[in-house]
C-alpha positions as CSV (number, residue, x, y, z in Angstrom):
1,M,-49.9,-33.8,25.7
2,S,-46.2,-32.9,26.2
3,P,-44.2,-34.7,28.9
4,P,-42.8,-32.7,31.8
5,R,-39.6,-30.8,31.1
6,S,-36.8,-30.6,33.5
7,G,-36.3,-27.3,35.1
8,G,-39.9,-26.3,36.0
9,G,-42.2,-27.5,33.2
10,S,-46.0,-27.6,33.9
11,I,-47.6,-30.8,35.3
12,L,-51.2,-29.7,35.0
13,P,-52.1,-31.8,32.0
14,W,-50.8,-34.9,33.8
15,A,-53.0,-34.1,36.8
16,N,-56.1,-34.0,34.6
17,R,-55.3,-37.5,33.4
18,I,-54.8,-38.8,37.0
19,V,-58.3,-37.6,37.9
20,R,-59.7,-39.6,35.0
21,L,-57.8,-42.8,36.0
22,G,-58.9,-42.8,39.7
23,G,-58.1,-45.5,42.2
24,A,-55.0,-47.7,42.0
25,G,-54.1,-46.5,38.6
26,A,-54.0,-42.9,39.8
27,G,-51.7,-43.9,42.7
28,A,-49.3,-45.5,40.4
29,V,-49.1,-42.5,38.1
30,V,-48.6,-40.3,41.1
31,L,-45.6,-42.3,42.2
32,V,-44.1,-42.1,38.7
33,L,-44.6,-38.3,38.6
34,C,-43.0,-37.9,42.0
35,A,-39.9,-39.7,40.8
36,V,-39.7,-37.5,37.7
37,V,-40.0,-34.3,39.8
38,V,-37.4,-35.4,42.3
39,Q,-34.9,-36.3,39.5
40,A,-35.5,-32.8,38.0
41,M,-35.0,-31.1,41.3
42,Q,-31.7,-33.0,42.0
43,T,-30.0,-31.9,38.8
44,P,-28.0,-28.8,39.5
45,P,-28.7,-25.8,37.2
46,G,-26.5,-25.5,34.2
47,R,-25.3,-29.2,34.4
48,P,-26.8,-31.7,31.9
49,S,-28.8,-34.6,33.4
50,A,-27.6,-38.1,33.4
51,A,-29.8,-39.2,30.5
52,P,-28.3,-37.0,27.8
53,E,-24.7,-37.9,28.8
54,P,-24.0,-40.4,26.0
55,A,-25.0,-37.7,23.5
56,T,-22.6,-35.2,25.1
57,K,-19.8,-37.6,24.5
58,R,-20.6,-37.6,20.8
59,T,-20.3,-33.9,20.3
60,R,-17.8,-34.7,17.4
61,P,-18.7,-37.1,14.6
62,A,-16.9,-40.4,14.7
63,H,-15.1,-39.8,11.4
64,A,-13.9,-36.4,12.6
65,S,-12.4,-37.8,15.8
66,R,-10.4,-40.3,13.9
67,G,-9.2,-37.6,11.5
68,T,-7.9,-35.4,14.2
69,E,-6.4,-38.1,16.3
70,R,-2.8,-37.3,17.1
71,T,-0.2,-39.6,15.6
72,K,3.3,-40.1,16.9
73,P,5.3,-36.8,16.9
74,T,7.2,-36.2,13.7
75,A,10.4,-34.3,13.0
76,K,10.0,-30.5,12.5
77,T,11.8,-28.7,9.7
78,T,12.7,-25.7,11.9
79,P,15.0,-27.7,14.3
80,L,16.4,-29.4,11.2
81,V,17.5,-26.1,9.6
82,K,19.1,-25.0,12.8
83,T,20.9,-28.4,13.2
84,V,22.1,-28.3,9.6
85,R,23.5,-24.9,10.0
86,A,25.4,-26.0,13.1
87,A,26.7,-29.1,11.4
88,V,27.8,-27.2,8.3
89,L,29.7,-24.7,10.4
90,Q,31.3,-27.5,12.4
91,Q,32.4,-29.5,9.4
92,R,33.1,-26.8,6.8
93,S,34.1,-23.6,8.7
94,T,37.8,-24.4,8.6
95,I,37.6,-25.0,4.9
96,A,35.5,-21.9,4.3
97,R,37.8,-19.7,6.4
98,R,40.8,-20.8,4.4
99,E,39.0,-20.2,1.1
100,F,37.8,-16.8,2.3
101,G,41.3,-15.6,3.2
102,G,40.9,-16.1,6.9
103,R,37.6,-14.3,7.2
104,A,35.1,-15.8,9.5
105,P,32.3,-17.6,7.7
106,Q,28.7,-16.4,7.7
107,Q,25.6,-18.4,8.6
108,P,25.0,-21.0,5.9
109,T,21.9,-20.7,3.7
110,V,20.0,-24.0,3.9
111,L,17.7,-25.2,1.1
112,L,15.5,-28.2,1.9
113,S,14.9,-30.2,-1.3
114,R,13.1,-33.4,-0.1
115,S,11.9,-34.9,3.2
116,D,10.0,-37.8,4.6
117,A,8.6,-36.8,8.0
118,A,7.2,-40.2,8.8
119,K,10.5,-42.0,8.2
120,G,12.6,-39.1,9.5
121,W,14.9,-38.4,6.6
122,A,15.7,-35.2,4.7
123,F,18.0,-34.0,1.9
124,G,19.0,-30.6,0.7
125,S,21.9,-28.1,0.2
126,S,23.8,-25.6,2.2
127,V,26.0,-22.7,1.1
128,I,28.4,-20.5,3.0
129,A,28.6,-17.3,0.9
130,P,31.9,-15.4,0.9
131,P,32.0,-12.2,3.0
132,A,31.5,-8.9,1.2
133,G,34.5,-7.9,-0.8
134,V,35.9,-11.4,-1.0
135,D,36.2,-12.8,-4.6
136,A,35.9,-16.5,-3.8
137,P,33.5,-19.3,-4.7
138,P,30.7,-19.9,-2.2
139,D,31.4,-23.0,-0.1
140,A,28.7,-25.3,-1.5
141,S,27.7,-28.6,0.0
142,L,24.8,-31.1,0.1
143,F,23.5,-32.7,3.3
144,I,21.5,-35.8,4.2
145,A,19.8,-35.9,7.6
146,R,18.0,-38.6,9.6
147,H,15.9,-38.2,12.8
148,V,16.6,-40.4,15.8
149,K,15.4,-40.3,19.4
150,T,17.9,-37.7,20.4
151,G,17.2,-35.4,17.4
152,W,18.6,-34.9,13.9
153,Q,21.9,-36.4,12.7
154,V,23.3,-34.5,9.8
155,S,26.0,-35.6,7.3
156,V,27.5,-33.0,5.0
157,T,29.5,-33.3,1.8
158,G,33.0,-34.5,2.6
159,A,32.0,-36.3,5.8
160,A,32.8,-40.0,6.0
161,S,29.2,-40.8,6.7
162,F,27.7,-39.0,3.7
163,A,28.0,-42.0,1.3
164,T,26.5,-44.2,4.0
165,F,23.5,-41.9,4.5
166,A,23.1,-41.7,0.7
167,R,22.8,-45.5,0.5
168,H,20.3,-45.9,3.4
169,A,18.0,-42.9,2.9
170,P,14.5,-43.9,1.7
171,A,13.9,-43.6,-2.1
172,D,11.6,-40.7,-1.8
173,V,14.4,-38.7,-0.2
174,V,17.4,-40.1,-2.2
175,P,16.1,-41.8,-5.3
176,D,18.0,-44.9,-6.4
177,A,19.4,-43.2,-9.5
178,E,21.0,-40.5,-7.3
179,R,22.7,-42.8,-4.8
180,A,25.9,-43.6,-6.8
181,P,26.6,-40.0,-8.0
182,L,26.0,-38.6,-4.4
183,A,28.3,-41.3,-3.0
184,K,31.0,-40.3,-5.4
185,Y,30.5,-36.6,-4.9
186,G,32.6,-35.3,-2.0
187,K,35.4,-37.7,-2.9
188,A,38.3,-36.4,-5.0
189,A,37.6,-37.2,-8.7
190,A,40.5,-39.1,-10.1
191,T,40.4,-37.4,-13.5
192,G,43.7,-35.5,-13.4
193,K,43.5,-32.5,-15.7
194,A,41.3,-34.2,-18.3
195,T,37.7,-33.6,-17.5
196,G,35.9,-34.9,-20.6
197,L,33.7,-31.9,-20.4
198,Q,32.7,-29.4,-23.1
199,L,32.6,-25.6,-22.6
200,P,29.2,-24.6,-21.4
201,W,27.7,-23.3,-24.7
202,G,27.1,-24.7,-28.1
203,V,29.8,-26.7,-29.8
204,G,31.3,-24.9,-32.8
205,K,30.4,-21.5,-31.3
206,S,32.7,-18.8,-29.8
207,W,32.3,-16.9,-26.6
208,T,34.7,-14.7,-24.7
209,M,36.2,-15.4,-21.3
210,G,37.1,-13.2,-18.4
211,S,38.5,-13.4,-14.9
212,A,36.2,-13.7,-11.9
213,G,38.8,-12.6,-9.4
214,D,39.6,-16.2,-8.3
215,P,41.7,-18.9,-10.0
216,R,38.9,-21.4,-9.3
217,L,36.3,-19.4,-11.3
218,I,36.0,-18.1,-14.8
219,A,33.4,-15.9,-16.5
220,F,32.1,-16.7,-20.0
221,A,29.9,-14.4,-22.1
222,G,28.6,-14.1,-25.6
223,G,26.4,-15.7,-28.3
224,D,22.7,-16.1,-27.5
225,G,23.5,-16.4,-23.7
226,R,22.2,-19.9,-23.5
227,V,24.3,-21.9,-21.0
228,L,24.4,-25.6,-21.7
229,A,25.5,-28.6,-19.7
230,P,29.2,-29.4,-20.4
231,G,28.5,-33.0,-19.6
232,P,25.9,-35.5,-18.3
233,G,25.0,-35.4,-14.6
234,R,22.5,-34.7,-11.9
235,L,21.4,-31.2,-11.3
236,Y,20.8,-29.4,-8.0
237,R,19.9,-25.8,-7.0
238,L,21.7,-24.2,-4.1
239,C,20.9,-21.2,-1.9
240,S,17.9,-20.1,-4.0
241,R,15.3,-21.4,-6.4
242,T,14.9,-18.1,-8.1
243,S,16.7,-16.9,-11.3
244,G,19.6,-14.6,-11.0
245,H,20.9,-15.6,-7.5
246,A,20.8,-19.4,-7.5
247,L,23.9,-21.5,-7.8
248,L,23.5,-24.6,-10.0
249,L,25.5,-27.7,-9.1
250,L,25.9,-30.4,-11.8
251,I,27.4,-33.7,-10.4
252,H,28.9,-35.7,-13.2
253,P,29.1,-39.6,-13.2
254,N,32.8,-39.6,-12.0
255,G,32.0,-37.5,-9.0
256,L,33.4,-34.3,-10.5
257,A,30.9,-31.4,-10.3
258,S,30.6,-28.2,-12.2
259,T,28.9,-25.0,-10.9
260,F,27.1,-22.2,-12.6
261,A,26.3,-18.8,-11.2
262,R,24.5,-15.6,-12.5
263,L,22.0,-17.6,-14.5
264,T,18.5,-16.4,-15.3
265,S,15.5,-18.3,-16.8
266,L,16.6,-21.5,-15.1
267,T,15.9,-24.9,-16.4
268,P,12.7,-26.5,-15.0
269,V,14.6,-29.7,-14.3
270,K,13.9,-30.6,-10.6
271,D,16.6,-31.2,-8.0
272,G,18.4,-34.5,-8.7
273,G,17.1,-34.6,-12.3
274,A,19.3,-36.1,-15.0
275,V,20.5,-33.8,-17.7
276,R,22.4,-34.7,-20.9
277,T,25.4,-33.1,-22.4
278,G,24.2,-29.9,-24.1
279,A,21.0,-29.6,-22.1
280,Y,19.8,-26.1,-21.4
281,L,20.6,-24.8,-17.9
282,G,19.8,-21.1,-18.0
283,T,20.7,-17.8,-19.6
284,T,23.6,-15.5,-18.7
285,G,22.9,-12.7,-16.2
286,R,24.5,-10.4,-13.7
287,G,23.0,-11.6,-10.3
288,L,25.6,-12.6,-7.7
289,A,25.2,-16.2,-6.5
290,C,23.7,-16.5,-3.0
291,S,23.4,-12.8,-2.7
292,T,21.1,-9.9,-3.7
293,G,23.9,-8.0,-5.4
294,Q,24.5,-7.4,-9.1
295,A,27.8,-7.8,-11.0
296,E,29.1,-5.1,-13.3
297,G,29.8,-5.7,-16.9
298,P,28.1,-7.8,-19.5
299,A,25.8,-10.7,-18.7
300,S,27.8,-13.8,-18.1
301,V,28.0,-17.2,-16.4
302,V,30.6,-17.8,-13.7
303,F,31.8,-21.4,-14.1
304,G,33.7,-23.5,-11.6
305,L,34.6,-27.1,-10.8
306,L,34.4,-29.0,-7.6
307,S,36.5,-32.1,-6.8
308,G,36.1,-33.7,-3.4
309,G,33.3,-31.3,-2.8
310,R,35.7,-28.4,-2.8
311,P,36.5,-25.8,-5.5
312,A,39.3,-26.9,-7.8
313,A,41.8,-24.5,-9.4
314,L,41.2,-24.2,-13.2
315,N,44.8,-23.7,-14.2
316,G,45.8,-26.7,-16.4
317,V,42.2,-28.1,-16.6
318,Q,41.3,-29.5,-20.0
319,I,37.8,-28.6,-21.1
320,G,36.2,-28.0,-24.5
321,G,39.3,-29.0,-26.4
322,W,41.4,-26.3,-24.5
323,T,43.7,-26.2,-21.5
324,L,42.7,-23.4,-19.2
325,Q,45.3,-21.1,-17.8
326,A,44.7,-18.9,-14.8
327,T,47.2,-16.9,-12.6
328,A,47.3,-17.6,-8.9
329,S,45.6,-14.3,-8.3
330,G,42.8,-15.2,-10.7
331,K,43.1,-11.8,-12.3
332,A,44.2,-13.1,-15.7
333,V,42.9,-16.1,-17.7
334,A,43.7,-17.7,-21.1
335,A,43.1,-20.9,-23.0
336,A,45.6,-22.9,-25.1
337,R,46.1,-25.9,-27.3
338,P,49.1,-26.8,-29.4
339,G,50.2,-23.7,-31.3
340,V,47.3,-21.6,-30.2
341,R,46.7,-19.4,-27.2
342,V,43.5,-17.3,-26.7
343,Q,43.7,-14.3,-24.4
344,E,40.9,-12.9,-22.2
345,G,38.4,-11.1,-24.4
346,D,39.2,-13.0,-27.5
347,P,36.8,-15.4,-29.1
348,L,37.1,-18.9,-27.7
349,L,35.7,-21.7,-29.9
350,N,34.0,-24.6,-28.1
351,L,35.6,-27.7,-29.6
352,G,33.5,-30.2,-27.8
353,D,35.0,-32.7,-25.4
354,G,38.2,-32.9,-27.4
355,A,37.7,-36.5,-28.5
356,A,36.3,-35.7,-31.9
357,P,38.3,-34.1,-34.7
358,T,38.5,-30.4,-33.9
359,P,37.3,-27.8,-36.5
360,A,39.7,-25.1,-37.6
361,P,39.7,-22.3,-34.9
362,S,39.4,-19.5,-37.4
363,P,38.1,-17.0,-34.8
364,A,41.0,-17.7,-32.4
365,V,44.1,-15.6,-32.2
366,T,47.3,-17.5,-33.2
367,V,50.5,-16.6,-31.3
368,P,53.8,-18.1,-32.4
369,P,55.1,-20.3,-29.5
370,A,58.5,-18.6,-29.5
371,A,56.9,-15.2,-28.9
372,S,54.8,-16.4,-26.0
373,P,56.3,-19.0,-23.6
374,S,52.8,-19.5,-22.1
375,A,51.5,-20.8,-25.4
376,S,52.4,-24.4,-24.5
377,P,49.6,-26.1,-22.7
378,S,50.4,-26.8,-19.1
């Protein structure tokens, strides 16, 4: 026999049993049945009775409730990007405006490299691209951010707090091997004109050089197009991770940094990864850095140097066994060493870092010093 069901189930089977019991037994059973019927009648339609209530509270398995339990609120990346943009404009807009000939800077492009939401730290790069028609290096910087009760605090390259942030950030955001280079980056590198760097292609091979419209940039092209690290350092991608429009930043141990634009087939080295002198960085191309545009002319790499986190003029800089020469307008470039001067478009031999004995520069064009006053290295 089935027990009575709440909500109008039949009680006839129970009545037949009561008849069989008779006497006091029947009376007791009647009382029990009356209590059941009264309880069923008192439960409002559509509302569960008191008995199943514990089961209702277990509508979600115990392991699921623990898995979906809310933890403490963590920092969101969207507010971080907005805060970084504001901080970059606040700290770098004056510099960018001066570098861009007085033109107002655009919104920075922010690229988040690493973050630890639980600890509230983040690391990445920001770039203010030059306005259309302005031949100038992008204003490139790195940032370290930490989250406090009032929101994100952001320190950008060149700020006094940048080195402090680099020292205190957790290792999954700023690994220990990167702390020293990052602390030095943003401070003026005390190297004078001697960089200790090679030209960014194979030693003993010749490429040509050309102007990039700015005295802080120079374009190199030729050979197999393979661009190599001019010295050891830590590598970072800025404004894009895709080939053609990314800007590579290589921070050297002394805090000096070199930049590379227009590269395709980028190296797989991750942000912050160590590279050796001569390591492959990418292949020459035509894509404009931090832009969707394309440059005219042959595929090339646009090379620059940063000192104190700011573009450095290349005139007088010693690299690859040569002293670079660039006019103030950046419209003409050359390279010289004692008794030799190579003009734009002529083969330029990579002599290494200048410390080793230099091979005979047979491809170079020799100009008598008397005929060319600019032949003497500056």
